[in-house]
matplotlib code that plots the C-alpha trace (Angstrom):
import matplotlib.pyplot as plt

x = [-56.3, -57.8, -56.1, -54.7, -53.5, -49.8, -50.1, -51.9, -49.3, -46.5, -48.3, -48.9, -45.4, -43.0, -42.5, -44.0, -41.6, -40.2, -41.2, -42.9, -41.3, -43.9, -42.5, -45.6, -44.7, -47.0, -48.5, -46.5, -43.3, -44.2, -45.0, -41.8, -39.7, -41.6, -40.8, -37.1, -36.8, -38.2, -39.3, -41.7, -43.6, -44.4, -45.4, -49.2, -49.2, -51.5, -51.9, -55.4, -54.1, -51.5, -54.1, -56.4, -53.4, -52.4, -55.9, -55.9, -52.5, -53.8, -56.9, -54.8, -52.4, -55.3, -56.0, -52.4, -51.4, -48.6, -45.9, -45.3, -45.5, -43.1, -44.4, -41.6, -42.4, -39.8, -40.8, -37.9, -35.9, -32.1, -30.6, -27.3, -29.0, -31.8, -30.1, -29.7, -33.4, -34.6, -32.2, -33.4, -37.0, -36.6, -34.8, -37.3, -40.5, -40.0, -42.8, -45.4, -46.6, -45.0, -44.4, -41.1, -41.3, -38.2, -37.3, -37.8, -34.6]
y = [41.5, 39.0, 35.8, 37.5, 40.8, 39.9, 38.7, 41.8, 44.0, 42.2, 42.5, 46.2, 46.9, 44.8, 44.4, 41.1, 38.2, 37.4, 33.8, 31.3, 27.8, 25.3, 21.8, 19.6, 16.2, 13.2, 12.2, 9.0, 10.9, 13.5, 10.7, 9.0, 12.2, 13.0, 9.6, 9.8, 13.2, 11.7, 15.0, 14.6, 17.7, 16.1, 12.7, 13.5, 14.5, 12.1, 11.3, 12.7, 16.0, 16.2, 15.4, 18.2, 20.6, 19.8, 20.5, 23.8, 24.8, 23.8, 26.0, 28.9, 28.7, 28.9, 32.4, 33.4, 36.2, 38.1, 36.4, 33.4, 30.0, 27.2, 23.8, 21.3, 17.6, 16.6, 13.0, 11.8, 15.0, 14.7, 18.1, 16.8, 15.2, 17.7, 20.9, 22.0, 21.3, 23.3, 26.2, 26.4, 26.3, 29.0, 31.3, 30.5, 30.8, 34.0, 35.4, 32.6, 29.5, 26.2, 22.7, 20.9, 17.3, 15.2, 12.6, 9.0, 7.3]
z = [44.3, 41.9, 40.7, 37.5, 39.2, 39.1, 35.5, 34.4, 36.1, 34.3, 31.0, 31.5, 32.7, 30.7, 26.9, 25.5, 25.1, 21.7, 21.8, 24.2, 24.1, 25.3, 26.3, 25.8, 27.2, 27.4, 30.8, 31.0, 30.4, 33.0, 35.5, 34.8, 35.3, 38.5, 39.8, 38.9, 40.7, 43.9, 45.3, 48.2, 47.3, 43.9, 45.3, 45.2, 41.6, 39.7, 36.0, 36.1, 37.4, 34.7, 32.0, 33.3, 33.6, 30.0, 28.8, 30.6, 29.0, 25.6, 26.1, 27.4, 24.5, 22.0, 23.2, 23.8, 21.5, 23.2, 21.0, 18.8, 20.4, 19.6, 20.9, 21.5, 22.3, 24.9, 25.2, 23.0, 23.2, 23.2, 23.3, 21.8, 18.8, 18.4, 19.3, 15.7, 14.9, 18.0, 17.3, 13.7, 14.6, 17.3, 14.8, 12.0, 14.0, 16.0, 13.8, 14.1, 15.8, 14.9, 16.3, 16.3, 15.0, 15.5, 12.9, 14.0, 15.0]

ax = plt.figure().add_subplot(projection="3d")
ax.plot(x, y, z, "-o")
ax.set_aspect("equal")
plt.show()
């Protein structure tokens, strides 16, 4: 089996998702959150690795066409304050790609 065999099987078997919500955090935010969790298995994750992973996700999303993509920047995300904004964008953007931009506080 090749590296995409499971993905291909899922794509062929299941209906496509209605929406992909992509939480695109900055590397400093990711490093901070990894540090706060303190999980040993994550201790070797470097900023360079996260930068490369982010670039791969960006490249992958450019060719992703199974469903609309909603990109949410979670760096300053507060689900209490921003829940209405996120909910509206999810409902509004089920038919296309859109980014959520939070007002400055």
